[in-house]
C-alpha positions in Angstrom: -7.7 -19.0 -14.8 -6.6 -15.8 -12.9 -4.4 -16.8 -10.0 -4.6 -14.3 -7.1 -2.4 -13.7 -4.1 -4.0 -12.0 -1.1 -1.7 -9.8 1.1 -3.1 -8.4 4.3 -2.1 -8.8 7.9 -5.7 -9.3 9.0 -6.8 -12.9 8.5 -10.5 -11.9 8.6 -10.0 -9.6 5.6 -8.1 -12.3 3.7 -10.9 -14.8 4.5 -13.6 -12.5 3.4 -11.9 -11.7 0.0 -11.1 -15.3 -0.6 -14.8 -16.3 -0.1 -15.8 -13.6 -2.7 -13.3 -14.7 -5.3 -13.9 -18.4 -4.8 -17.4 -17.8 -6.0 -16.2 -16.1 -9.2 -15.7 -18.4 -12.3 -12.1 -18.2 -13.6 -10.6 -16.9 -10.3 -8.4 -18.9 -8.0 -6.8 -17.7 -4.7 -3.4 -19.5 -4.9 -1.9 -18.0 -1.7 -2.1 -15.7 1.2 0.5 -13.5 2.9 0.3 -11.5 6.1 3.3 -9.2 5.4 5.4 -7.8 2.6 8.3 -10.2 3.0 6.1 -13.2 2.5 4.4 -11.6 -0.5 7.7 -10.9 -2.2 8.9 -14.5 -1.5 5.6 -16.0 -2.8 5.7 -14.0 -6.0 9.3 -15.0 -6.7 8.5 -18.6 -6.2 5.0 -18.9 -7.8 4.4 -15.8 -9.9 0.6 -15.3 -9.5 -1.2 -13.2 -12.1 -2.6 -10.7 -9.6 -1.6 -9.5 -6.1 -4.2 -7.8 -3.9 -1.9 -5.7 -1.7 -2.6 -4.0 1.6 -0.4 -0.9 2.4 -0.2 -0.8 6.2 1.3 -4.0 7.5 3.9 -5.0 10.2 7.4 -5.3 8.9 7.8 -4.6 5.2 4.7 -2.6 4.2 2.9 -2.6 1.0 4.8 0.3 -0.6 8.2 -1.5 -0.4 6.7 -4.9 -1.2 5.0 -3.4 -4.4 8.3 -1.9 -5.4 10.2 -5.2 -5.0 7.6 -7.3 -6.7 7.6 -4.9 -9.7 11.4 -5.2 -9.8 11.8 -8.9 -9.4 8.5 -10.2 -11.0 7.5 -7.8 -13.8 4.8 -10.1 -15.1 3.0 -10.0 -11.7 0.4 -7.3 -11.6 -0.5 -5.5 -8.3 -3.7 -4.0 -7.2 -3.4 -2.0 -4.0 -6.5 -2.6 -1.7 -6.2 -0.3 1.3 -7.7 2.2 3.7 -4.8 4.6 2.8 -6.9 6.3 0.1 -5.6 9.9 0.4 -3.0 11.1 -2.0 0.0 10.8 -2.1 -0.5 7.0 -1.6 -2.4 6.4 -4.9 0.0 8.5 -6.9 3.1 6.9 -5.3 2.0 3.3 -5.7 1.0 3.8 -9.4 4.4 5.5 -10.0 6.3 2.6 -8.7 4.5 0.1 -10.8 1.1 -0.9 -9.3 -1.6 -1.5 -11.9 -4.6 -0.8 -9.8 -5.8 1.1 -6.7 -9.0 0.3 -4.7 -10.2 1.3 -1.2 -11.4 -1.3 1.2 -14.8 0.3 0.9 -15.1 -1.0 -2.6 -17.8 -3.5 -3.4 -17.2 -7.1 -4.5 -18.3 -6.3 -8.0 -15.8 -3.5 -8.3 -13.0 -5.6 -7.0 -13.8 -8.4 -9.5 -14.0 -5.8 -12.3 -10.6 -4.3 -11.3 -8.9 -7.7 -11.3 -10.3 -8.5 -14.7 -9.3 -5.1 -16.1 -5.7 -5.3 -14.7 -5.3 -8.9 -15.9 -6.3 -7.8 -19.4 -3.5 -5.3 -19.4 -5.4 -2.2 -18.3 -4.9 0.0 -15.2 -7.8 0.5 -12.7 -8.2 3.3 -10.2 -11.3 3.5 -8.1 -13.4 6.4 -9.6 -13.4 8.5 -6.4 -9.6 8.2 -6.2 -9.1 9.0 -9.9 -11.2 12.1 -9.5 -9.2 13.2 -6.4 -5.9 12.8 -8.3 -7.3 14.6 -11.4 -8.6 17.5 -9.4 -5.3 17.9 -7.6 -3.5 18.0 -10.9 -5.9 20.4 -12.6 -6.2 22.8 -9.7 -2.6 22.5 -8.6 -3.8 22.0 -5.0 -1.2 19.5 -4.1 -0.3 21.2 -0.9 -3.5 20.4 1.0 -2.1 17.2 2.3 1.4 17.9 3.9 2.4 14.3 3.3 2.6 15.2 -0.4 6.0 16.6 0.3 7.4 13.2 1.5 9.5 10.9 -0.6 8.6 7.3 -1.1 11.1 6.2 1.5 9.9 8.8 4.0 6.3 7.6 3.5 7.4 4.1 4.1 9.2 5.0 7.3 6.3 7.3 8.4 4.0 4.2 8.2 6.4 2.2 10.3 6.8 4.9 13.0 3.1 5.4 13.3 2.8 1.7 14.0 5.1 2.1 17.0 8.2 0.6 15.4 11.6 1.8 16.8 14.4 3.2 14.7 16.6 0.2 15.2 13.8 -2.2 14.1 13.0 -0.1 11.1 16.7 0.0 10.2 17.0 -3.8 10.3 13.9 -4.3 8.2 15.0 -1.8 5.6 18.7 -2.7 5.6 19.6 0.8 6.7 21.6 2.2 9.6 19.8 3.6 12.6 21.5 6.9 11.8 20.0 6.9 8.3 16.5 6.1 9.6 16.8 8.9 12.2 17.9 11.3 9.5 14.8 10.5 7.5 12.7 10.8 10.6 14.0 14.3 11.5 13.7 15.4 7.9 10.0 14.3 8.0 9.5 16.3 11.2 10.8 19.4 9.5 8.8 18.9 6.4 5.6 18.3 8.3 6.3 20.8 11.1 5.8 18.2 13.9 7.8 17.8 17.1 7.8 14.0 17.5 6.3 10.6 16.8 3.1 11.3 18.6 2.4 14.5 16.7 3.3 12.7 13.5 0.8 10.0 14.3 -2.0 12.5 15.0 -1.2 14.3 11.8 -1.3 11.0 9.8 -4.7 10.1 11.4 -6.1 13.6 10.6 -5.1 13.3 7.0 -6.3 9.7 6.7 -2.9 8.4 6.0 -3.3 5.6 8.5 -6.2 3.6 9.8 -7.2 4.7 13.3 -8.9 1.4 13.9 -5.9 -0.6 12.9 -5.0 -3.2 15.6 -1.3 -2.8 15.2 
């Protein structure tokens, strides 16, 4: 039996995926979480085989949750399932320990295939994402997306800023000082050549780093 944890802040998404997996022999959805904190806690307590992880959630996002689960629960395998399909997200999450990467446009058959592959010890990246990463590496065209220049922490803070979270709230969630968060923030502005949070959000939307239809 492959035990799966679903992590997404949208209940409708979790419900839809659960219905798909409940119909597959050998699969069992053993839990659901709506944010990264709950996902990490569940994994530490129950150690599911597979986590289907969204990236863009309130509070601790998928990037930090993936990193923590990989650190605390090395036997738990994570497949990122997200709308954040533009590099550097795929590269970053695979570098920090995720075993798979799917877009939310993936069909149910591909999702099932990815879970089985990862559970068997393989890595799985959606073909279109794998091609995108390979082309960037071969051509050296890693500068097309300005977000490539951001560190893992800067990407994490960028996602929180574009969701409207204030520096103080971000600092509390990440156990950092407000001064440190603002230092990251201004460093991002310099790297991306933007003048503030609104420009940052517009740039992130333009490069498909965030979901324009997200409700948060």
